[in-house]
DORO-641308 format. One line per field, with one value per atom (N, C-alpha, C): residue in one letter; x, y, z. Coordinates in steps of 0.02 Angstrom, whole numbers, plus 32768, in hexadecimal, padded with zeros to 4 digits. Layout:
BEGIN
aa <- c(A,...)
c1 <- c(X,...)
c2 <- c(Y,...)
c3 <- c(Z,...)
//
This chain:
BEGIN
aa <- c(M,M,M,V,V,V,E,E,E,L,L,L,T,T,T,T,T,T,K,K,K,I,I,I,G,G,G,D,D,D,L,L,L,V,V,V,F,F,F,K,K,K,N,N,N,P,P,P,V,V,V,T,T,T,V,V,V,A,A,A,S,S,S,G,G,G,T,T,T,F,F,F,G,G,G,V,V,V,K,K,K,D,D,D,E,E,E,F,F,F,A,A,A,P,P,P,Y,Y,Y,F,F,F,D,D,D,Y,Y,Y,A,A,A,L,L,L,M,M,M,G,G,G,G,G,G,V,V,V,I,I,I,T,T,T,K,K,K,T,T,T,V,V,V,T,T,T,T,T,T,K,K,K,P,P,P,R,R,R,E,E,E,G,G,G,N,N,N,A,A,A,M,M,M,P,P,P,R,R,R,I,I,I,C,C,C,E,E,E,T,T,T,S,S,S,A,A,A,G,G,G,M,M,M,L,L,L,N,N,N,A,A,A,I,I,I,G,G,G,L,L,L,Q,Q,Q,N,N,N,K,K,K,G,G,G,V,V,V,E,E,E,A,A,A,F,F,F,L,L,L,K,K,K,D,D,D,V,V,V,I,I,I,P,P,P,Y,Y,Y,F,F,F,R,R,R,S,S,S,I,I,I,D,D,D,T,T,T,H,H,H,L,L,L,I,I,I,V,V,V,N,N,N,V,V,V,A,A,A,G,G,G,K,K,K,S,S,S,A,A,A,E,E,E,E,E,E,F,F,F,A,A,A,E,E,E,A,A,A,A,A,A,R,R,R,P,P,P,F,F,F,S,S,S,G,G,G,E,E,E,A,A,A,T,T,T,V,V,V,K,K,K,A,A,A,L,L,L,E,E,E,L,L,L,N,N,N,L,L,L,S,S,S,C,C,C,P,P,P,N,N,N,V,V,V,S,S,S,G,G,G,G,G,G,L,L,L,D,D,D,F,F,F,S,S,S,K,K,K,N,N,N,A,A,A,L,L,L,E,E,E,A,A,A,K,K,K,K,K,K,V,V,V,I,I,I,R,R,R,A,A,A,V,V,V,R,R,R,A,A,A,V,V,V,T,T,T,T,T,T,K,K,K,L,L,L,L,L,L,F,F,F,A,A,A,K,K,K,L,L,L,T,T,T,P,P,P,E,E,E,A,A,A,E,E,E,N,N,N,V,V,V,V,V,V,S,S,S,I,I,I,A,A,A,E,E,E,A,A,A,V,V,V,M,M,M,E,E,E,A,A,A,G,G,G,A,A,A,D,D,D,G,G,G,V,V,V,S,S,S,L,L,L,I,I,I,N,N,N,T,T,T,L,L,L,V,V,V,G,G,G,M,M,M,A,A,A,V,V,V,N,N,N,L,L,L,R,R,R,E,E,E,K,K,K,R,R,R,P,P,P,S,S,S,L,L,L,A,A,A,N,N,N,I,I,I,T,T,T,G,G,G,G,G,G,L,L,L,S,S,S,G,G,G,P,P,P,A,A,A,I,I,I,K,K,K,P,P,P,I,I,I,A,A,A,M,M,M,R,R,R,H,H,H,V,V,V,F,F,F,E,E,E,V,V,V,K,K,K,R,R,R,K,K,K,L,L,L,R,R,R,V,V,V,P,P,P,V,V,V,I,I,I,A,A,A,M,M,M,G,G,G,G,G,G,I,I,I,T,T,T,T,T,T,A,A,A,K,K,K,D,D,D,A,A,A,L,L,L,E,E,E,F,F,F,L,L,L,L,L,L,V,V,V,G,G,G,A,A,A,D,D,D,L,L,L,I,I,I,S,S,S,V,V,V,G,G,G,T,T,T,A,A,A,N,N,N,F,F,F,I,I,I,N,N,N,P,P,P,M,M,M,A,A,A,A,A,A,P,P,P,E,E,E,I,I,I,V,V,V,Q,Q,Q,G,G,G,I,I,I,R,R,R,E,E,E,Y,Y,Y,L,L,L,E,E,E,K,K,K,E,E,E,G,G,G,V,V,V,K,K,K,S,S,S,V,V,V,G,G,G,D,D,D,F,F,F,R,R,R,G,G,G,T,T,T,L,L,L,K,K,K,L,L,L)
c1 <- c(EECC,EEED,EEC4,EEDD,EEA8,EEAD,EE6F,EE57,EE7E,EEA4,EEBE,EEA3,EE7D,EE63,EE43,EE46,EE1F,EDF9,EDC1,ED9E,ED8F,ED98,ED8D,ED6E,ED3A,ED20,ED06,ED29,ED32,ED7E,ED8D,EDF3,EE05,EE10,EE28,EE74,EE79,EEB7,EECD,EEF8,EF18,EF28,EF47,EF3A,EF3B,EF42,EF30,EF78,EFA4,EFE7,EFF4,F007,F01C,F06A,F085,F0C2,F0A6,F0B7,F0A0,F0CF,F0C4,F0D4,F0FC,F13C,F172,F1B1,F19C,F1D3,F1DF,F1C7,F1F5,F209,F22F,F257,F213,F233,F201,F1F2,F228,F228,F229,F27E,F286,F2B5,F2C4,F2F8,F2E9,F2B9,F295,F29A,F2A2,F2A1,F301,F322,F34D,F339,F2F6,F2EC,F2B3,F28C,F24C,F21A,F1FD,F1CF,F185,F188,F13F,F0F8,F109,F0C3,F0A4,F0DE,F0D6,F082,F095,F065,F02B,EFF8,EFC5,EFAE,EFF5,EFF1,F047,F036,F083,F069,F074,F05B,F094,F0AA,F0D7,F0D6,F12D,F140,F11F,F102,F0D3,F101,F0C8,F0C9,F0B2,F0E1,F0C0,F0B6,F0B3,F099,F0DC,F102,F151,F17F,F1BE,F1E4,F207,F20A,F215,F253,F298,F2C3,F2C7,F27F,F276,F296,F29B,F2B3,F315,F32A,F36C,F36E,F3BB,F3DF,F3FA,F3F7,F3D1,F38E,F37E,F324,F304,F341,F334,F34E,F322,F356,F32E,F352,F32E,F319,F2D6,F2CA,F2DA,F2B4,F2AF,F29A,F250,F22E,F206,F239,F239,F263,F23A,F263,F237,F26B,F245,F24C,F226,F240,F229,F249,F248,F257,F253,F25D,F238,F1F8,F1F3,F1D4,F1AD,F19E,F1D1,F1F7,F240,F21D,F21C,F21A,F21B,F208,F22A,F1E6,F1A2,F173,F14C,F10B,F0E8,F103,F135,F129,F172,F19A,F1D0,F1B0,F186,F167,F134,F122,F111,F11F,F170,F194,F1C5,F1D0,F215,F1E8,F1C1,F1A2,F171,F135,F0EC,F10B,F139,F14C,F15E,F179,F19B,F175,F128,F112,F0D3,F0D4,F0AD,F0B6,F0DF,F0F6,F0EB,F0E6,F0F3,F06D,F078,F049,F02F,F030,F027,EFE9,EFCF,EF9B,EFD5,EFDB,EFEC,EFCC,EFC1,EFB0,EFE1,EFD7,F010,EFE9,F024,EFF5,F029,EFF8,F006,EFFE,F01B,EFFC,F007,EFE9,EFEF,EFEA,EFE6,EFDD,EF97,EF83,EF22,EF09,EECF,EE92,EEA4,EEB3,EEBD,EEF9,EF2B,EF74,EF73,EF50,EF2F,EF1C,EEE8,EED3,EF04,EF2C,EF53,EF8B,EF98,EFBD,EF92,EF59,EF43,EF20,EF1E,EF00,EF23,EF79,EF93,EF8F,EF77,EF6F,EF1B,EF0C,EEA6,EEA5,EECC,EEB7,EF07,EF23,EF6B,EF41,EF44,EF39,EF56,EF94,EFBC,EFAE,EF8F,EF7D,EF49,EF2C,EEF2,EEDA,EEF2,EEDF,EF12,EEE7,EF11,EF07,EF4C,EF42,EF46,EF32,EF26,EF3E,EF93,EFA4,EF9A,EF70,EF57,EF68,EFB1,EFAF,F00F,F014,F076,F079,F0AE,F0C1,F102,F123,F158,F156,F139,F11E,F0F8,F104,F0D7,F07F,F05D,F014,EFF4,F031,F01E,EFE9,EFE7,EFB4,EF6B,EF6B,EF39,EEF8,EF1D,EEE0,EEB2,EECC,EEAE,EE99,EEBB,EE96,EE55,EE4D,EE09,EDE2,EDA6,ED6F,ED55,ED5D,ED37,ED72,EDC5,EDF4,EE01,EDFC,EDFA,EDD1,ED85,ED5E,ED6B,ED7B,EDA2,EDBC,EE05,EE40,EE08,EDE6,EDB9,EDA2,ED68,ED3C,ED6A,EDA3,EDBB,EDD8,EDF0,EE1D,EDF7,EDAA,ED7C,ED6E,ED54,ED4C,ED78,EDA8,EDD4,EDFA,EDEA,EDEC,EDAB,EDC2,ED80,EDB5,EDF8,EE07,EDFB,EDFB,EDF0,EE1D,EE04,EE22,EE31,EE78,EE70,EE90,EE6C,EE90,EEBE,EEF3,EF09,EF28,EF18,EF04,EF24,EF24,EF61,EF43,EF5F,EF49,EF41,EF60,EF6B,EF27,EEF0,EEB7,EE9F,EE54,EE47,EDF6,EDEA,EDC9,EDCD,EDE8,EDF0,EDAD,ED9E,ED50,ED2A,ED39,ED05,ED13,ED6C,ED7F,ED6F,ED75,ED7E,ED24,ED06,ECC0,ECA5,ECF6,ECDE,ECF9,ED2C,ED61,ED2A,ECF6,ECE9,EC99,EC88,EC4E,EC49,ECA0,ECBE,ECAB,ECC0,ECCD,ED13,ED22,ED6E,ED3A,ED76,ED68,ED75,EDAF,EDAE,EDE9,EE16,EE37,EE82,EEB3,EEF2,EF13,EF0A,EF02,EF3A,EF79,EF7A,EFCF,EFC7,F009,F034,F067,F08A,F08D,F091,F082,F0D4,F0B1,F0E6,F11F,F149,F164,F1C6,F1ED,F235,F25E,F29F,F2DD,F31D,F32E,F378,F3B7,F3F2,F442,F44C,F451,F471,F4B7,F4E2,F535,F540,F4F4,F513,F4DB,F4A3,F47C,F458,F445,F414,F3EF,F3C4,F387,F392,F386,F38A,F388,F35E,F346,F337,F35E,F362,F338,F2E6,F2AC,F294,F2C8,F2A4,F271,F23A,F201,F20A,F1ED,F1CC,F18D,F19A,F15B,F185,F158,F16F,F147,F17D,F15C,F171,F15C,F16C,F154,F16C,F133,F137,F138,F12D,F0E6,F0C3,F08D,F059,F05B,F033,EFEE,EFFC,EFC1,EF8C,EF98,EF7A,EF64,EF8D,EF70,EF28,EF39,EF07,EECD,EEE3,EE9B,EE67,EEA9,EE7B,EE3E,EE55,EE64,EE20,EE1A,EDDA,EDA2,EDB1,ED74,ED5D,ED84,ED5D,ED51,ED60,ED39,ECF5,ED01,ECC3,EC8C,ECAE,EC51,EC53,EC8B,EC66,EC78,EC9D,EC8D,ECA9,ECC5,ED02,ED22,ED38,ED90,EDBD,EDEC,EE41,EE7E,EEA8,EEEF,EEF8,EF1F,EF39,EF8A,EF9F,EFEF,EFE9,F038,F050,F06B,F0BA,F0CA,F0CD,F09E,F0A3,F0EB,F0FC,F144,F131,F108,F117,F0C9,F0BE,F070,F03F,F061,F028,F004,F04E,F034,EFFB,F007,EFDA,EF98,EF93,EF54,EF29,EF58,EF38,EF1B,EF2F,EEE5,EED5,EEC3,EEA1,EE64,EE74,EE45,EE0A,EE44,EE0B,EDE3,EDE5,EDC7,EDDC,EE27,EE56,EE3A,EE44,EE32,EE75,EEA5,EEE8,EF24,EF5B,EF8A,EFC7,EFE8,F022,F068,F09F,F0CE,F0F6,F115,F12A,F18B,F186,F1CC,F1FB,F1C2,F1EF,F21D,F1FC,F220,F264,F270,F2C7,F2E8,F2B9,F2FD,F2E4,F2B5,F2B7,F299,F2D8,F2AA,F27D,F27F,F24A,F209,F207,F1C6,F17F,F18B,F119,F11F,F13F,F13C,F14B,F16B,F152,F124,F0FA,F0B6,F091,F08C,F070,F067,F08E,F0A0,F08C,F0A5,F085,F034,F020,EFD6,EFAF,EFDB,EFB8,EFB4,EFF7,F011,EFF3,EFCE,EFB1,EF58,EF46,EEF5,EEF1,EF23,EF24,EF1D,EF42,EF5A,EF14,EEEA,EEAB,EE71,EE6E,EE4A,EE13,EE2E,EE08,EE15,EDDA,EDDB,EDE8,EDE9,EDED,EE0F,EE34,EE2C,EDD6,EDC1,ED82,ED6E,ED69,ED3E,ED65,EDA7,EDC9,EDC4,EDB3,EDBA,ED94,ED94,ED6A,ED3F,ED5E,ED43,ED5F,ED77,ED80,ED64,ED5F,ED10,ED18,ECF7,ECCF,ECC5)
c2 <- c(E49E,E47C,E43C,E406,E3B2,E3B5,E3B0,E3B3,E374,E36C,E32A,E311,E328,E33E,E2FA,E2D6,E29C,E296,E27C,E280,E231,E224,E1F3,E20D,E203,E200,E26E,E26E,E2C6,E2DE,E2BC,E2C1,E2C9,E2FB,E318,E311,E2F5,E2E8,E30E,E328,E35E,E330,E2F9,E2E4,E28B,E242,E220,E1F7,E1FC,E1DC,E1E2,E1B4,E1AD,E176,E15F,E130,E0FE,E0DA,E090,E08E,E06D,E062,E025,E04B,E020,E037,E05B,E05F,E0A9,E0D5,E125,E137,E0FF,E125,E131,E157,E156,E1A3,E1EB,E226,E23A,E25E,E283,E25E,E21E,E1FD,E212,E23C,E230,E2A1,E2A9,E2F3,E316,E2F6,E329,E304,E2EF,E2D6,E2EF,E316,E335,E34F,E37A,E38D,E372,E345,E321,E33B,E38A,E3AC,E37B,E381,E367,E33B,E30C,E2BA,E2D5,E291,E2A6,E2A3,E26B,E24B,E220,E221,E1F8,E1C0,E176,E15C,E120,E12A,E11E,E0D5,E0DB,E081,E07D,E036,E016,E02C,E045,E052,E038,DFFE,DFE3,DFF7,DFEC,DFEE,E01B,DFD8,DFC6,DFC6,DFE0,DFCC,DF99,DF6F,DF35,DF51,DF06,DEFD,DEEB,DEC9,DEAA,DE63,DE49,DE1C,DE0A,DDC6,DDCD,DDCF,DDEF,DE0A,DDB0,DDD1,DDE8,DDE6,DE26,DE17,DE4B,DE5E,DE6B,DE45,DE3F,DE30,DE49,DE4A,DE53,DE0E,DE0D,DDE8,DE0B,DDC7,DDF2,DE25,DE21,DE5B,DE7A,DE89,DEAE,DE7E,DEA8,DE75,DE5E,DE2E,DE0D,DE48,DE40,DE5B,DE3A,DE3E,DE14,DE37,DE83,DEB0,DEAC,DE94,DE76,DEAE,DEDE,DF23,DF42,DF45,DF66,DFB8,DFD1,E017,E026,E06C,E07E,E082,E072,E069,E0B0,E0B1,E0F2,E121,E12A,E158,E175,E168,E170,E193,E183,E19D,E1EB,E1D9,E21A,E24B,E251,E276,E28E,E277,E266,E297,E250,E258,E27A,E272,E2A9,E2FB,E30B,E364,E370,E349,E344,E35C,E324,E338,E375,E391,E3D1,E402,E40B,E439,E429,E3EB,E3E4,E3CF,E3E0,E3F7,E3BB,E391,E33A,E334,E2F9,E2C1,E282,E285,E23A,E21E,E1E5,E1A6,E17B,E17F,E13E,E0F6,E0D2,E078,E064,E04B,E01D,DFCF,DFC8,DF78,DF63,DF15,DEF0,DEAD,DEA2,DE4F,DE38,DE77,DE4A,DE75,DE77,DEB9,DEF5,DEEB,DF1C,DF3C,DF13,DF24,DF5B,DF57,DF74,DFBD,DFB5,DFF9,E011,E001,E016,E043,E031,E043,E081,E071,E0D0,E0EB,E0D5,E112,E139,E15E,E195,E1C0,E1A5,E1D5,E1EA,E1E6,E1F5,E22F,E245,E29F,E2DB,E2B3,E2CB,E2DC,E31D,E354,E339,E33F,E332,E2E2,E2B1,E273,E265,E264,E27B,E22A,E1E6,E1BA,E17B,E140,E10E,E0D4,E099,E06E,E032,E009,DFD0,DF92,DF89,DF6F,DF0D,DEF7,DEAA,DE79,DE7A,DE54,DE66,DE6A,DE55,DE06,DE02,DDA2,DDA0,DDD8,DDC2,DDBE,DDB8,DD93,DD82,DD61,DD22,DD28,DD0B,DD25,DD72,DD8B,DDBF,DDCC,DD86,DD7F,DD57,DD55,DD39,DD75,DDA8,DDEB,DDEC,DDEC,DDF2,DDC0,DD85,DD3C,DD2C,DD44,DD28,DD74,DD69,DD94,DDB2,DD83,DD7F,DD9E,DD9B,DDA8,DE01,DDFF,DE59,DE6C,DE62,DE96,DEAD,DE73,DE87,DEB5,DEB2,DF03,DF45,DF37,DF7B,DF8F,DF6C,DF88,DFB2,DF6D,DF99,DFC8,DFD4,E01E,E04C,E01E,E071,E07C,E068,E07D,E0B5,E0AF,E0DA,E125,E126,E15B,E16E,E1A9,E1B2,E1BE,E1C4,E1C2,E1A3,E1A3,E178,E132,E104,E0C0,E088,E080,E06A,E021,DFDA,DFB7,DF86,DF66,DF6A,DF20,DEFB,DEB2,DE96,DE4F,DE0E,DDF3,DDEB,DDC6,DD71,DD5F,DD18,DD1F,DD28,DD1C,DCF0,DCCB,DCA4,DCC1,DCFD,DD19,DD8C,DD8B,DDC0,DE09,DE02,DE32,DE19,DDD3,DDD3,DDF7,DDE8,DE1F,DE5E,DE72,DEC6,DEC6,DEA7,DEBB,DEC8,DE8F,DE84,DEB8,DEDF,DF07,DF5A,DF5D,DF97,DF96,DF56,DF3B,DF4B,DF37,DF5A,DF8B,DFD4,E001,E022,DFF8,E02A,E058,E085,E0B6,E0B0,E072,E066,E036,E01E,DFC7,DFF7,DFD4,DFE2,DF7C,DF98,DF53,DF6C,DF2F,DEF6,DEFB,DECC,DED8,DE95,DE92,DE62,DE08,DDF9,DDA3,DD7C,DD4A,DD27,DD04,DD01,DCE8,DCD2,DCB8,DCA8,DC9A,DCA4,DCAA,DC95,DC5C,DC2F,DC62,DC55,DC49,DC23,DC1A,DBDC,DBBF,DC0A,DBF9,DBE5,DC0D,DBE9,DBCF,DBB0,DB7F,DB76,DBCF,DBE0,DC08,DC08,DC35,DC82,DC9E,DCE5,DD17,DCF8,DD2B,DD0E,DD13,DCF5,DCEC,DD10,DD14,DCBE,DCA9,DC74,DC98,DCAF,DCC9,DD17,DD24,DD80,DDA0,DDC5,DDEE,DE0E,DDF8,DDF7,DE33,DE7F,DEBC,DEB3,DEFA,DF23,DF03,DF14,DEF8,DEB7,DE7A,DE43,DE2A,DE65,DE5D,DE7A,DEA7,DEE8,DEC7,DE86,DE82,DE4D,DE3B,DE1A,DE61,DE87,DEC3,DEE4,DEE3,DF05,DEDE,DE99,DE6E,DE77,DE87,DE8E,DEB4,DF0E,DF41,DF49,DF27,DF2C,DEF3,DEC0,DE93,DEBC,DEF5,DF00,DF42,DF62,DFAD,DF86,DF4D,DF56,DF38,DF0B,DEF5,DF00,DF34,DF4E,DFA4,DFB3,DFFB,E039,E008,E039,E049,E093,E0A2,E086,E07C,E051,E086,E073,E072,E04F,E058,E01C,E01E,DFE2,DFD3,DF92,DF90,DF5E,DF55,DF6C,DF70,DFBB,DFEA,E033,E059,E05B,E05F,E0B4,E0AA,E0FB,E106,E14C,E15E,E134,E125,E0F1,E0AA,E097,E063,E07F,E0BB,E0E2,E0F3,E10C,E11B,E0C8,E0A8,E069,E057,E062,E03C,E086,E0C3,E0DC,E0D4,E0B8,E0A0,E06F,E039,E010,E026,E04C,E067,E091,E06D,E097,E0EE,E0D5,E123,E158,E128,E140,E10C,E115,E0EB,E100,E0CE,E0C0,E0B1,E0D1,E0CF,E0A8,E068,E054,E041,E00A,DFD8,E019,E037,E050,E0A4,E09A,E0C1,E0C4,E089,E06A,E065,E073,E081,E0C9,E0E0,E124,E158,E17A,E1AF,E1CC,E1E1,E203,E1FD,E1B6,E18A,E1BD,E1B9,E1DD,E221,E24E,E292,E282,E24C,E25A,E24F,E20B,E1F0,E222,E251,E26D,E2AB,E2B2,E2D7,E2C7,E27F,E264,E24F,E250,E244,E28A,E2C9,E30D,E2FB,E2ED,E30B,E2DA,E28D,E268,E283,E298,E2AB,E2E2,E318,E350,E32B,E31E,E2FC,E2D9,E2B2,E2A0,E2C3,E316,E33A,E322,E308,E2DF,E319,E334,E36E,E35D,E324,E31E,E2BF,E2C2,E276,E245,E271,E247,E24E,E26B,E24C,E227,E208,E1E3,E19F,E19A,E182,E129,E0EF,E0AF,E0B1,E0CF,E0F1,E0A2,E05B,E043,E019,E005,DFEF,DF94,DF7F,DF39,DF1C)
c3 <- c(C57B,C5BC,C5D3,C5B8,C5D3,C623,C63B,C69C,C697,C6C3,C6DB,C729,C746,C78D,C781,C7B5,C7E5,C81D,C816,C858,C885,C8C2,C8CA,C92E,C928,C96D,C95F,C994,C98A,C981,C981,C96E,C91B,C901,C8D6,C8CD,C88B,C87A,C83E,C82E,C80B,C7CF,C7C3,C7A4,C7A7,C76A,C78E,C7AA,C7BF,C7BD,C803,C813,C861,C857,C875,C88C,C8AF,C8A8,C8DD,C909,C930,C979,C976,C998,C9A1,C97C,C93D,C8F9,C8FD,C929,C91C,C965,C975,C9C2,C9F1,CA25,CA64,CA56,CA38,CA3E,CA22,C9F9,C9D4,C9B8,C9A9,C987,C942,C92F,C8D8,C8EC,C90F,C904,C8D9,C8C8,C89F,C852,C855,C814,C7DC,C81E,C804,C833,C81E,C879,C870,C8A6,C8C3,C8AE,C89F,C89B,C853,C836,C7F4,C7EA,C82A,C822,C844,C840,C843,C8AB,C8A1,C8F8,C8FC,C93D,C93C,C978,C968,C9AA,C9AF,C9F9,CA10,CA19,CA28,CA3B,CA88,CA9C,CAC0,CAFC,CB38,CB6A,CB9F,CBED,CC02,CC58,CC71,CCB4,CCD6,CCBC,CCF6,CCCA,CCBB,CC9F,CC7C,CC46,CC33,CC03,CC19,CBD5,CBA1,CB8C,CB5E,CB57,CB04,CB0E,CB07,CAFB,CAFA,CAB6,CAA7,CA5F,CA3A,CA04,C9BC,C9D6,C9CD,C9BF,C97A,C948,C908,C8D1,C8AE,C86B,C82E,C7E3,C7B6,C7A9,C773,C74B,C700,C6C9,C676,C669,C6A5,C690,C6C3,C6F6,C737,C76F,C7BD,C7EB,C825,C834,C873,C8BA,C8DC,C93A,C95A,C985,C9CB,CA0E,C9FE,CA2D,CA78,CA83,CACD,CAF7,CACC,CAF1,CB10,CB31,CB36,CB4E,CB81,CB88,CBD5,CBE0,CC16,CC5F,CC28,CC6D,CC6E,CC7A,CC89,CC96,CCD7,CCF0,CCE4,CCBA,CC98,CC5C,CC33,CC06,CC0D,CC2E,CC5E,CC5E,CC87,CC7E,CC65,CC2A,CBF3,CBB8,CBA9,CB55,CB56,CB8A,CB75,CB6C,CBA1,CB8D,CB57,CB34,CAF7,CAB7,CAB2,CA94,CAA7,CAB2,CAE0,CAB9,CAA1,CA74,CA26,CA06,C9C4,C9BE,C982,C960,C937,C959,C954,C967,C969,C98A,C9A1,C9E2,CA0C,CA29,CA0B,CA12,CA4D,CA87,CAA9,CAB4,CAA6,CA86,CAD6,CAEB,CB34,CB20,CB64,CB50,CBA7,CBCD,CBFD,CBF5,CC2E,CC31,CC5A,CC5F,CC77,CC58,CC54,CC45,CC87,CCC1,CCF8,CCD7,CCC6,CCB6,CC88,CC52,CC03,CC23,CC5C,CC7A,CCBD,CCE7,CCF2,CCCB,CC90,CC67,CC48,CC37,CC1E,CC29,CC84,CCAF,CCB6,CCB8,CCCB,CC93,CC46,CC22,CBFB,CC1D,CC1D,CC38,CC6A,CC6A,CC1A,CC1A,CBEB,CBCE,CBC5,CB79,CB42,CB45,CB11,CADE,CB15,CAEE,CAD6,CA96,CA8A,CA74,CA5C,CA67,CA90,CAAD,CA98,CA71,CA5B,CA33,CA69,CA7C,CAA9,CA86,CA96,CA61,CA8F,CA4F,CA70,CA65,CA23,CA16,C9FE,CA35,CA26,CA1D,C9F2,C9EA,CA0D,CA21,CA51,CA9F,CAA3,CB0A,CB10,CB39,CB61,CB63,CB3E,CB3D,CB08,CAFD,CADB,CAAB,CA82,CA4A,CA64,CAB6,CAB3,CAD1,CABD,CAD4,CA8C,CA44,CA08,C9EF,CA11,C9E4,C9ED,CA4B,CA75,CA77,CA5C,CA50,CAA8,CAC6,CB28,CB4E,CB25,CB51,CB20,CAD8,CAE8,CB00,CAFC,CB18,CB57,CB78,CBCB,CBDA,CBA2,CBAA,CB96,CB50,CB44,CB7F,CB8D,CBD7,CC18,CC13,CC4A,CC52,CC0A,CBF6,CBF4,CBC0,CBBE,CC05,CC48,CC81,CC9D,CC80,CCC0,CC6B,CC4B,CC1B,CBE8,CBC5,CB92,CB50,CB3C,CB0C,CADC,CAA0,CA6C,CA6B,CA6B,CA64,CA42,CA15,C9DD,CA07,C9DD,CA04,C9B8,C9BF,C99B,C98A,C96B,C947,C939,C942,C91F,C8DD,C8B6,C880,C886,C8BD,C8C0,C8DC,C8FA,C91E,C8D0,C8F0,C8B5,C898,C8C4,C884,C8AA,C884,C881,C8AA,C86C,C87A,C8B8,C8BB,C900,C94E,C948,C965,C96F,C92D,C931,C94D,C92F,C93A,C99E,C9A0,C9EF,CA07,CA07,CA14,CA29,C9E6,C9DC,CA17,CA06,CA2F,CA85,CA86,CADD,CAFC,CABB,CADB,CA96,CA6B,CA58,CA25,C9FA,C9DE,C981,C99C,C947,C949,C908,C92C,C8EC,C904,C8EB,C8C2,C888,C86A,C837,C821,C856,C86C,C8D0,C8C7,C8AE,C8CD,C8A0,C888,C868,C87B,C894,C8B0,C8CC,C89F,C8A0,C86E,C877,C84C,C871,C838,C855,C82B,C842,C815,C839,C808,C823,C832,C815,C7C6,C7AA,C7D1,C7D1,C7D4,C823,C83D,C8A3,C89D,C871,C87E,C8BC,C8CA,C908,C8EC,C90C,C91A,C918,C8C3,C8C9,C903,C93A,C964,C9A8,C9D1,CA13,CA3C,CA31,CA46,CA0F,C9D6,C98D,C952,C989,C959,C96C,C946,C939,C920,C914,C8EE,C8A7,C871,C839,C821,C80A,C7F1,C7A5,C78A,C740,C70D,C6D6,C68D,C68B,C6BF,C6AA,C6BF,C6EB,C705,C704,C6BE,C6A8,C69B,C662,C634,C696,C6BB,C6DA,C728,C720,C748,C729,C6DE,C6B7,C6BA,C6B4,C6BB,C6FC,C72F,C765,C77B,C75A,C76D,C73B,C700,C6DC,C6E3,C6FF,C737,C771,C787,C7CB,C7A4,C783,C766,C749,C710,C706,C72B,C740,C772,C7B0,C7D3,C816,C801,C7E0,C7C1,C804,C841,C86A,C868,C886,C87C,C86D,C82E,C851,C830,C873,C854,C831,C7F0,C7C1,C7E3,C7CD,C7D8,C7BC,C7A2,C78E,C73F,C740,C6FE,C6E1,C701,C6E8,C6CC,C69D,C695,C666,C632,C5F7,C613,C5F0,C5DB,C5C5,C599,C563,C5A2,C5C3,C614,C618,C62E,C666,C62C,C5FE,C5E2,C5DC,C5BF,C5BE,C602,C643,C67F,C67F,C675,C673,C649,C617,C5CA,C5F8,C61A,C63A,C66D,C691,C6C2,C700,C6F3,C750,C75C,C799,C79B,C7B0,C7DE,C7EF,C7C6,C7C2,C79B,C7DE,C7E0,C80B,C7CA,C7E7,C7C8,C814,C7F6,C81A,C808,C7ED,C7F8,C7A2,C77E,C764,C77A,C7B4,C7C9,C7D7,C7CF,C7E9,C7C2,C77C,C739,C725,C732,C719,C75B,C78D,C7B3,C796,C751,C734,C723,C71E,C702,C724,C753,C76C,C740,C759,C717,C6DF,C6C9,C672,C661,C694,C68A,C67C,C6BC,C6BF,C667,C660,C621,C5F4,C604,C5A7,C59C,C5D4,C5D4,C5C7,C5D8,C5DC,C58D,C564,C51D,C4E5,C4FF,C4E3,C4D9,C51E,C518,C4EA,C4E1,C4BD,C475,C46A,C42B,C418,C429,C428,C424,C442,C447,C474,C4AF,C4E8,C51E,C53E,C582,C5BD,C5D0,C60C,C61E,C644,C655,C66C,C687,C692,C63F,C627,C5D9,C5BF,C5BE,C596,C5D3,C60E,C637,C63D,C640,C639,C5EB,C5BD,C56F,C537,C563,C551,C502,C4DD,C4A1,C4AB,C4C6,C4C9,C48F)
//
């Protein structure tokens, strides 16, 4: 049997497959399809201190190789999340990573603080890069702003911290280096790219927000480039995301060094994508005679 466990800090994931924030519902939406315990972890939809209604409709549209979304961080807030979502995951044998966001470093810390003492929550992913809210990209385009957020959150929790970064930054490696210096334990690469679509028949933007975040297969080569560069230059833990649809995609990201991979837009197409990818990784490594995912990770030949 191939060993799929992956260790980041003191946290051991049973396998390297997670699901990307905002693509997996809020709680039990995918439970009718498969057992969440088949995955190494679940990364939640973004949670903010107070409830948010999100952006106006329409706020999702398909593209030729993916989708655009401008949800705007719609959620019921931290209090409702603690009451309704956390109890559900207490009985599920997978690592829960809560994604949080705020309008300032202080608000990020305020959103993160309630999870600090919650044993069910194994790590936090800090959404420094939402392209669909005012100022959402500022935190991961500016190293100083990114550091402020990490330091503020680190001051209120000892949980593992992953900084979710934007490919829109001028130098993603320098931002990754900055957040690690400030106390992050790893980075999530990449969030969506800013894109736009129009409705030719109505002669209007397809999204009420005009622009949205582009995800899906179209962004895979961009995501892979950033994962490769960050791993090569910094050698820090990376959760890779961006166009991962099949086991082949996941294996390619592992090959360039990704520690964990997150399945995102694929969940909308195939609700069984995540467990199928876990099985596909196992089968490939068995066929290749590789004893563990750790022996395969980062073995790209240059």
